[in-house]
N, C-alpha and C positions, 0 to 999 in steps of 0.2 A: 704334262710334266714328264721329263726324261725318266726312263726306267731306273729303279734304284741301283746304285753302284757304291762301292766303297770309296770311290774318288769323288770329292766334293769340289765344286767350282765356285770361287768367290770373286765377285766383281766390286768395282769402285775401291780398289786397294791403293790408297794414295801413297806418295813417296815417304810420308812420315810414318807409315805403318810397317813394322818389322815382322820378320818371320815369327819371332817369339810372341808378338801380339796376336797373330792368327792362331798359333798353337794354344794360347790361353782360351780362345773361343771354343775349341772343340775337345781339348784334352779331358774335360770332365766326362765325356761320353765314351772314351776308349783310347787305345794307343794309336798314335800317328806314326805311320811307317815311312812316309815320304812327303816332302813339301817342295813345290816348285813355284818360285815367284816369277810371274810374267810382267816384269816392270814396264816394258814398253806399252802394254795393254792395260795397265792398272788392274791386273787380275792375278789370281793364284790358283793352283791346283794342289789339293791336299788329300792324301790317301790314308784312310783309316785301316785298322787291322782287319776289320770284317765289315760286311754290308750292314749288319745290325747296328753297329756303332754309328755308322753314317746316317742310317734311318733315324736313330734316336736324336742325333744332333739336328737334323732337318726338321723333325717334328717339334722339337723344343723351340727352334727359331721361327716356326710358322706363326707362333703367337707372340713372340718377343722380337722386336727389331734389333738385330745385332749392331752395335756401334763400337768402333775402335778409334780411340783418340779423338772423339767428337765427330767422327765421320761414319755415316750409315754404310754398312757393307751388305751385299746381297748374295745369298747362299742358295745353291741349287745342286742337284746331282749332275755330275759330268757325263758326257756321252762316252767317255773312256771307262771301261770296267777295271782297268789297271793302268798305272803309269808305266810306260815302257822303260823308264830309267830305273825301275825297281831292280834290285840285285836278285836275279832269279836263283843264283847259287845259294845265297843266304836263306832264301825261302825253302829250297830243297833240304838244306841242313836241318832247318826247324822240323820239317816233316819227318826226317830220319830220327831226330831226337824224340819225337812224339811217339814213335812206334817201337823203339828199342828201350825197354826198361833198364834203368841204371840206378846205382845208389846215390847219385848226385842229381838234385833237382834244380832246374832254372825257374825261379819264381818272379813274376812281374806283378806289381801292385797297381791296380787301377783305382781311380777316384780316391786318391790318398788324402783324406781329410785331416788325419792326425799323423804326426811323425812316426815312422817305423824304425826301430833300432834292432840291433842284434838280440838284445834281451827279449823284445816283443816276439821276434821270429822264433826264438828258442822256446818260449812259452807255447807258441802255436804248434810247432812241429815236434817237440819232444814227447808228447803223449803217444806218438806212433812209433817210437823206437829211439835208440840212443843216437843223438845228433853229435857227430864228431867235430864238424867245422861249419862255420857260416861266414860268407863274404858278401857284403852289400856294395852296390855301386849305382851311379846315376847315369842313364843313357838318354838319348833323344826320345826313345820310346817310353821313358819313365823310370821309376825307381825299381831296381831289380836286385835279386839276391841269388846266390848259389848255396844250397843246403846239402851237406854231405852226411849221409847216414852210415851206420856201421854195416848194414847189410842192404842188398838190393830189395829184399822183401819189405823192409821198413819203408823204403822210398815208395814202392808200389802201393803199400797200404796208405801212406800219407797222401799221395796224389789222389787216390780213389776217394778218400774221406774229405779232402780239403778243396779239391778243384772247384772253382766258381763260388766258394764260400766267402763271406765277409769277415775280416778280423774284428771290426767294430760294426755296430748296428748301422746298416745303410751305406757303408763306405769301406775303403781299403779291401777291395775285392782281389782274391788270389787267382792268378792265371799260372798254372803249373805245367811245365814240360820236363821231360827227361833230358839232362845234359849229356853231351858226348864225352865229357871229361872222365878220367879214371881216378884222379886224386887232386884235391885242392891243396895249394901251398899257401899257408898262412904264416906271415912273418911277425905280425903284431896283434896283440889282444887289446882292442879298443872298441869304440861304439860302431865302427864300420866293419870289423872283422874279429873272429874269435876262433881259437883252436881249443875246444873243450877237453882234448886229451893232453894238452900242454899248457897249464895255467901259468907257467913261469915266463912266458914270452913277454918281451918289453911292449910298452904301449905305443911307441913311436920312435922313429929315427929321423932326425932333422935333415932336410935337404934331399931325402929319398922318397920315392913313391911308397905308399903304405902297402902296396900289393904288387906282385908280378903281373904280367899280362896274361889273359886267358883267351886271346884270339877271338874268334867269332862266337864262342860259347858264352860270352858276357864280357868281352874285352873292352873295358872302359878306361884302362889304365894308361896314363899319358907317358910315364917315364919308364919305358920298358928296356931292359938290358938288350942291346943288340938290335932294337927296333926303332921305329920313328919316334922321336921325342918332341915334346912341346916345351920349349924353354921359356921360363919367366925369370930372367936373371935378376930383376929388381925385387923379386919377392922373397921374403924371409921364410915362407912356408909353402914351398912348391908342392909338398905332399898333400896339403889341405886342398889346394886348387885341383890337383889331379883327382883326388877322391870326390870332389864336388862335381866337377865337370866331365870327368871321364875322358880327358884328353881331347874331347870334342867341345870346343868352347861354344857359348851361345852364338847363334847366327849374328853376324855383324861385329863380333868381338875378335880382335886380332891377337891379343895377348902380348903384343910387342911394344905397346906404347910405354914411353919412359917419362912422360910429363905428368907430374903429380898434382899440379894446380889447375883448377877449373874456374872459368869465368861464367857467372850466372847473370843474365840480364832480363829486362822486362819484369822485374819484381814489383810488387805493390809496396811502395816505401812506407805507406801508412800502417801496414799490418805485419811487415816482416821484421825479424830481428835475428841475431846470430844463433840463438838457441833453437829457433824454429828451423833455420837452415841446417843446423846440426842434426836435428831429429830426422829430417828428410834424407840428407846425404849419408848419414851414418848407416843407412840400410845397405849401402854398397861398399862400405869399407870404414876403416878407422879415420877419424878426423884429427888433423894436427892443429890447424889454425883457421880462423874465418875472419874476413875483414869486409865490412860494408864500406863502399866507396863514397865518401862524403861529397865529392864533387859530382858524382853521378848516383843519386839516391836509389835508383832502381837497378844498380849493379852491385855485385859482391864477388869476392874471391874466396874459394874454398880449397884448402890444401889437404889432399887425401894422403893416406899412409904410403901408397906406392902408385906407380903408373897404371897397373892393372885395375886397381880400385877406381882410379880416376876415369879410366875408359868405361868401366861398368856404369858409373854415374852419368857420364855424357850420353851413353847409349840409351839407358833406360829412362832418363829424365827429360831428354830433349823433347819439347812440345807438350810437356805435362801442364795441366791447368792448376793454378794456385791463387786464391784470393782474386779471382776474376781476370787473371793475366795468364797468357800462354808463355811458359818459360823458354828462354833460349839458353842452352847449356853448351859451352865449347871449351876446348883446352886453352889455357891462358899462355901468353908469351912469357909470363914470369915463371921461373922454375919453382920458386917457393915464395911464401909471404914472410916478409921481414917482421920480426917481433917488434911491436910498438905499443904505446898506450891505447891506440884505437883498434888493436886486434884482440880477438878472444882466443885464449889458449884451450885446447881440448886434448892435447897429446896424452895427458895422464888421467883423463876422465874415465871413471869406472862405467860410464854409459856407452863407451865405445863397444860395439857389438862383436868385433872380430878378435878380441883378446883371447876368448875361449870358443870352442866349437866352431872354428872358422869354416870348416868344410860344410857344416849344416847351414851356416848363414849364407855362404856363396850359393848353395843349392836353391835357396829361396829368393834370390835376386830376381826381380821382374819389374816391369813398368807399373806405375800406379794402377790399382784396380778399385772396383766399388766395394770390395770386401777387405776388412781389416781383421787381424788376429791379435788378441790381447792375451798376455801371459803375466805371470807373477801377481795374480789377483789375490785378494783376501779369500780365505777358505769359505767364509760364510756369505759371500757376495751374492746378490740376486740379479736377475736380468733387468729388473726395474731400476736398480741402482746404476747399472751400466748404461742404460738408456738415458737416465737423468744426467750422467756424467758427460755424455757425448752429443745429446740431441741438439744443442745449440749450433752444431756445425752442419746440420742438414737433415733431410728426411731419412729416418731409419726404416728400412723395408722389413728387415728380419734380424733376429739375434738367436744365438745358440750358446748355451753355457754347458761345459763338459769338463771332465777330469782326465788328465794324463799322468800316470804314475802318482796318483793321489794329489795332484796339484791342479787348481782351478784355472781354466782357460776359457776364452770366448771367441766367437766369430760374430762380427757385426756387418751387415750388408746395408750400404747406403744407396740412395737413388742414383748418384753419379760418382764418377771417379774423383771429381774435384772436391766433393763433400768429404769423401773418405780421406783424401790427401790432407784437407784442412784439419780433420779430426786427428790424424796422425801427427802432423807438425805441431799442433797445439797441445795435444794430450799425451804424447809419448813422454815417459819419465815424470808424469804428474802423479799425485798421490791420492789413493783411495784408502781410507781407514788405515793409515800408516804404511801401506804397501805402495812401493814405487812401481807403477805398471809399465810394461813394455808393449809397444805396438809395432806391427809390421803389416805389409800387404799380404793378402792370401790370393793364390792363383785360382781358387775355386770360384765358380760362377754362381752357384746356388747353395743354400743351406739345406 
């Protein structure tokens, strides 16, 4: 075997496999700093933050055959110790931050099993001194935050006490460096940012980014004054997109599509209906209208809330397996679906996921996985009841019941992505003990 390296070499990467699919394979083991797709060779090179993360990933996949979209992929250490395309300057800045104490900390969360909010971070960091400001953002490296203390000594104390610790048992590990910033600018108090010295700030301003840009110290912000902008003219809430994707859209997503309607084909006409399609496509955006084509029973049209949401659906669902069929998902030549007796209307449905917390929902967009996440569960529910509710859809490998902010949630791992997808389309918005449950895909590989 090649000597251990933080660069991982992946073979048999078919054209249907995206960069995001490969990230999902290894992100549970640590931060990915670089990914290069070698399409002509059906291969990829992926650089982890450190050798230990790469070793953990390869040890895990020694016993489990990794499969992406039904295709076995083969993982080994690369002969490269480092990808030459890595930004050496950025690495140098990180080293400088690490050695010069500062009152602002740059925090990266690894193995993020549960959602992390400003409130959670404040609970974790405030015992070590007065926290003035917190800003959170999503980068390709993962979920990050900037935490500003009143004094440098507070920050040094917090880093010393918390570096490498888990927020929750077995997950949400803290990786803390010193930032090179002197002051955080916070314009809005909401779930993504907070100025604890100024509680009167507004929660949002429509059409504007919720944060200014912070450059290399954590600059995920898309709509920077005077800087490069990412424009989504068809979107009603560009700030939510900027906050979710940090100006760097998922690989393969352009952000410029303006076609809202998607054509889905190769459906199983005996098992599919409009509500099941709604449950699947609503993961990627709000649904306006759905129409099953009567002259082509295995075809359907799905009209999304805007072109960006349609692009997410096409990107993440193309090639997904459902009811024994591999879905074909493409943009339709129809700009929208005309209202008619044979169309189902969803524009005003309270099950549309992007009416509230749009940024958080965009952040969790991914291709179907073997793991589903259940929320809005009854407080007294048991794992046995969850298994009983879902087991008709496939083999359940593992379950985990937990609480976040006093509310019951669960993770359920199926044997295959197709089984998890079936469970989601059939049981999202179903009722357990008078509670309407919500289901989405989790990007975690194991419980």
